[in-house]
C-alpha positions in Angstrom: 234.9 235.6 252.3 235.1 234.2 255.8 237.0 236.0 258.5 238.8 233.5 260.8 239.9 235.1 264.0 242.5 234.2 266.6 241.3 234.8 270.1 244.2 235.8 272.4 246.0 239.0 271.3 243.1 239.9 269.0 239.7 239.5 270.7 241.0 238.6 274.2 243.9 240.4 275.7 247.3 238.7 276.2 248.1 237.2 279.5 247.7 239.5 282.5 251.1 240.5 283.8 249.6 241.1 287.3 248.3 237.5 287.5 251.5 236.1 285.9 253.4 237.8 288.7 251.1 236.2 291.3 251.7 232.8 289.7 255.5 232.9 289.7 258.5 235.2 289.3 260.8 232.2 288.7 262.1 232.1 285.1 262.4 228.3 285.3 258.7 228.1 286.0 257.9 230.2 282.9 260.3 228.2 280.7 258.5 225.0 281.7 255.1 226.6 281.4 255.7 227.5 277.8 257.7 224.4 276.9 254.8 222.1 277.8 252.0 224.4 276.7 251.5 223.1 273.1 250.5 219.6 274.4 248.1 221.2 276.9 246.6 223.5 274.2 246.1 220.5 271.8 244.4 218.5 274.5 247.1 215.9 274.5 247.4 216.2 278.3 245.0 217.1 281.1 245.5 220.1 283.4 247.0 217.8 286.1 249.4 216.2 283.6 250.4 219.6 282.3 251.1 221.1 285.7 253.0 218.0 286.7 255.2 218.5 283.6 255.7 222.1 284.6 256.8 220.8 288.0 254.4 222.9 290.0 251.1 222.2 291.8 248.2 223.0 289.5 247.4 226.7 289.1 244.4 226.2 286.9 242.3 229.0 288.4 245.1 231.6 288.2 246.1 230.4 284.7 242.5 230.8 283.5 242.2 234.2 285.2 245.5 235.3 283.6 244.0 234.8 280.1 240.4 236.1 280.8 240.5 239.8 279.8 238.5 240.7 276.7 238.7 243.6 274.3 235.1 244.7 274.1 235.8 247.0 271.2 236.7 243.9 269.2 233.6 242.1 270.5 231.5 245.0 269.2 233.2 244.6 265.8 232.3 240.9 265.8 228.7 241.8 266.4 228.8 244.4 263.6 230.3 241.9 261.2 227.8 239.2 262.2 224.8 241.5 261.9 226.0 242.6 258.5 226.0 239.0 257.3 229.7 238.5 257.3 230.7 234.9 258.0 233.1 234.7 261.0 234.9 231.8 262.7 237.4 231.3 265.4 240.7 229.4 265.7 242.3 229.5 269.1 245.1 227.7 270.8 243.4 227.1 274.1 243.3 224.3 276.7 239.9 222.8 277.7 239.8 224.6 281.1 240.1 227.9 279.4 237.6 227.0 276.6 235.0 226.0 279.1 235.5 229.2 281.1 235.1 231.4 277.9 232.0 229.5 276.9 230.4 230.0 280.3 231.3 233.7 280.4 230.9 235.0 276.8 227.7 234.5 274.8 229.4 236.3 271.9 231.2 233.0 271.1 227.9 231.9 269.5 228.5 234.5 266.7 231.1 232.2 265.2 230.1 229.8 262.6 232.9 227.5 263.6 234.8 227.5 266.9 238.1 225.7 266.5 239.6 225.3 269.9 242.9 223.5 269.7 242.1 221.3 272.6 239.1 220.0 270.8 240.4 219.7 267.2 243.8 218.1 268.3 245.9 220.7 266.3 247.4 224.0 267.4 248.7 226.9 265.4 251.0 227.2 263.6 250.5 223.5 262.6 249.2 223.4 259.1 246.5 220.8 260.2 244.8 223.5 262.4 244.2 225.7 259.4 243.2 222.8 257.2 240.7 221.6 259.8 239.1 225.1 259.7 239.0 225.3 255.9 237.4 221.9 255.7 234.7 222.7 258.3 234.0 226.1 256.7 233.9 224.5 253.2 235.3 227.6 251.6 238.7 228.6 250.2 238.1 232.3 250.6 239.3 232.8 254.2 241.1 235.8 255.8 242.9 234.7 258.9 243.5 237.4 261.6 246.2 236.8 264.2 248.6 239.0 266.3 251.4 236.4 265.8 253.1 236.8 262.4 254.2 233.1 262.3 250.6 232.1 262.5 249.6 234.4 259.7 252.4 233.0 257.6 251.3 229.5 258.4 247.7 230.3 257.3 249.0 231.7 254.0 250.9 228.5 253.3 247.6 226.6 253.2 246.1 229.2 250.8 244.4 231.6 253.3 244.9 235.3 253.2 246.4 236.7 256.3 246.2 239.9 258.4 248.8 240.5 261.0 246.7 242.2 263.7 248.3 245.1 265.4 245.1 247.0 266.3 241.4 247.3 265.5 241.8 250.3 263.2 244.0 248.4 260.7 241.5 245.5 260.7 238.5 247.8 260.3 240.2 249.5 257.3 241.0 246.1 255.7 237.4 244.9 256.2 235.9 248.2 255.0 234.4 248.6 258.4 236.2 251.8 259.5 233.1 253.3 260.9 231.1 251.4 263.5 227.6 250.4 262.3 
């Protein structure tokens, strides 16, 4: 079995409310931010094009900072799984600026057999093609996909993967039989 992890909401924390508040308190900004995000995540548009679509001067540094918090208890679990010989991979909806920041800052990304960043594979969850891309690269049909968003878990199941709706590390540890740190 291969465990295919989502990043944000599982290994990395969700967007920082404090940084979000610094970026904007305007609901129209956030509506545009999310409406145009899929194209940015897939790498269809550059950061400058994305921010022009949002209708705001680029906030790349603040945006990257808003998504940069990591759950180090989850990182420890990744190390445990890797050291025990468990195959692990990553599928994340992430724009190129964010991917480069994570690669510079976090050596633990090297634990993943496959790193499927949406900006580099041209597909974003819950698009079926994102899961198929991972399955093809991993060359295995026995994949457990772990994500905090139920719609992504359900999309993975539609392509034949098993799914785990992540709500915390304890439930994942129990599922993996890793309920005690190694």
